[in-house]
C-alpha positions, 0 to 999 in steps of 0.5 A: 499500500502506497502512502496515499493510499495509506492515507485514503484509507485512514484519514484520521492518521493525516488529521491526528499527526498534523494536529500532533506536529503542530504543538512539536514544531515550535519545540523542535526548532527551539531545540535546533537554535538554543544551541546555536544561538547560545554559543554565538551570543555567549561566546567571549571571543577574546581578541587576538594579540599581535604585539603591544606598544609600551607607554612612557608612564609605564604600562603597555597598550596591545594590538589586536587589530592589523590596521591600528590608528595612533592619535588622541582622539576617541575613535583611535584604536591606541588612544595617547591623551597628549597635547602634541599628538594628533587625533589621527597621528599614526597608522600601524598596519600588518600583513599577513606575513606578519610585517608592519609599516608605520603611516604618518597620518598628515601629522602635525608634530611628526612621526620619528621611527628609530630617531628618523622622521617618517616620511608617508610610510616606513617598515617597522620591526618589533623592538624599534622605538617610535615617537609621536610629537614627541612622546616616545613608544616602545613596539615590543612583542608579547613573550611566549608566556603571554602567547601560551596564556592567550591560547589556552584562553581561546582554546577554552571559547571553544564553540558548542558541539553542533551534532545535538542540532544537526540531529534534532534539525534532521528530525524536523526535516523528516517530520516536514517531508511526512506532513507535506506529503500529508497534506498534498493527499493524492497529488503528493510528489516524490520530489517532496522526499527526495528534496528533504533527503537531498538536503539533510545529506548536504547537511551532515556530508559539509559537517563530516567534511569541516570536522576532518579539516579540524574546524568546530562551530557551525552555528552559522551554517544550522542557522542557514540550513533550518531557514532553508529547510523552510524555504524548501517547506514553502516552495513545496507548498507553493510550487513543488515543480521547483523543489529540485530547483530550490534545492539546487540553489542551497547547494550552489549557494553552500558552494558560493560560501565555501569558496567565497570564504576560502577566498577570504582566506588571502587579504593581499589576494582580496586587494589585488581583485577589488576592482574586479569585484566593482566591475562585475557588479556594475556589469551585473546591473548593467546587463540586467538593465539591456537584457532583463525582463520585467516582472513585477514592475522591475525589470530585474530578471535575465531569462535563459530558456526555462531558467531565470536568473536575477543578477542583483542578488549576486551584485549584492556580495560583489559590491559588499566584497569591493566596498570593503577592500577599497576602504580596507586601509581606513587613513586613506581618504581617496577611498571613500570617494571612490566608494561614493562613485561605485554606490552611486552607479549601482543605486542609478542603474538599479533606479533605471531598473525599477528595483527600488527595494533592492536600491534601498538595500545597497544604500543602507548597506553604503551608509553602514560601510560610509559610517564604519569608515569616516563616523561623519554623520555631517557628510552622510546627512548631505549623501542622504539629501542627495539620494532623496533628490535623485529619487524625487528626480527620478519620480519626475520622470516616472511618475508610474512609480509612485502608484506601487506605494500608494496602497501603503497604510491603505491597503484595506481601503482597496482590498480588491485592488492596490491592497489586494496582495496586502490584505490576503497577507494580512488575513492569513496570517491572522488565521494561522495563529501561534501554531499555524494550520500545518505545512501545505494546509494554507491558501495564501499560495494561490496569491501571486508572490506570496512564496517570495516577496509575501513569504512571512505571510505563508509562514505564519499562515502554515507554520504560525507565529512561533515559527516565524518568529524563530525565523525573523530571530535567527536573522537577528541573532546572526547580526548581534553575532558579527557586532560581538565577532567584530570587536575581536576581528583582525583586518577592518576588511573582515569587520566592514564585510561582516557589518554591512552583509549583517545589516543587508541582511536585517534591513532585508528582512525587514523590508519583506516583512514589514511590507508583508503586513503594510507596516511598509511599502511592499517592495520586491524584496525578499527573506533571507534564505527563506523566499523561495527563489535561486538567485535569492538563495546563493546570495544569501549563502554568500553573504554569509561567508562574510559573517563566517570571516569575522568569526576569530574563534580557535578553529571556528571558521575555514575563512580564517588562516591558522596562525602558528605561535610564534616567539621571534619576530618574523623575517 
């Protein structure tokens, strides 16, 4: 007897199973995410120490980053509260080979290295004497005892084992698969069990491969696999014919995650390829503008036979890569100008494509990076003013754009017209209650874009408010982890890229969630990892690589090259 025949013979079994798993799913989701989120948010992230500067009054200041600003200002990494020291007096930077360079940041008092004035920059070795505005400093290494104590402390911060979360996630996937088959009844597709089996296999193979390479700490991946499971469930409910495509997107996204993470190990290679990435982000958008097809009011899709691709999703990764790499040397102001130019071109192309949701995502990402770079609210205010002016010009020449936002806040005034999607979404979300109607038992999937732009409504309807809360909370946990990890980040590139990627994920989630319930205009932005769509799934996994690279815990990131314990300076 086949599964559909069994359900037809005993319909009460399916009803009982759905009622049971509706209560069980939130419990499993909590068990899956508890260890991952707890490990992410409670890890101390002891900074790595690469050297130290002895102070005239005694004591020393550890150098915990590869780029250190020395000065009197509050934003300086090493603050020297002396009147003769400029706010940003000098910079002390390290490369991956352990070689240090001292830069004079156009200081008034000048910079001396071993008694000789530094013109621009000069190589510096451990043990050298530095004077900033007459203030003497000594550049010293850590002792062997200090290195060993730090290494022991960092080993004690070992991330929690993730196999329990992976085990519970596998059970979650199995139960979800059965529920979807029950909901489909006699129309169930073999693609459902095969897709979920494939996802579980990929997940365990990934964990096994990285454990063989002595990597630990799979919290980020656990969250991503959990959200990807919800994505497969949403796809199975709304478009079961796209399940294989969505599974392939998860696999390709995981491959992009690994490839990009390994690429980020070499910061010199990152710097060499920043112009390539900048050109790629512009080229992807320009090609879409010329060859793309219009969908949901925006020209943001390129069709290749039966397949469609959204280049702007991959452009997000290239943009963050280029922007963060360009700004890596924080004291080079000209890099901010170049970044503004890159942003203007990308946002302008997106405006011409009428993809204002993605344009807003790019602009917010720019503001995050620019603020981390300069901390200048006045300059950012002028930029925001210019952006508003530019948006007004676009609306002047394209007045129909305003129609897309006319329903904002007034969806119930025209439920059969402009408010059709939002009113259906809110009604479906309310009908789901706390526990939902059961995966596959909803009706919102019949509304256009229900599994993409309105996917939050589908989560609330079929999975309940509890599961939707876990999904949104997962993205928030990634953002909090990013902030904590960046405090101990090695290089400004890792910190900038991780903050930009985390901000993008959060802002994109806010646009999707609040747009679905009419608190913000419906912009056509997807829910990271959850929405149906291959390009969006690959983009989300690619962005996760930047967060992975910022994780400096012992052996917790394959994107961090392992350092050998040194007792003597290199070279």
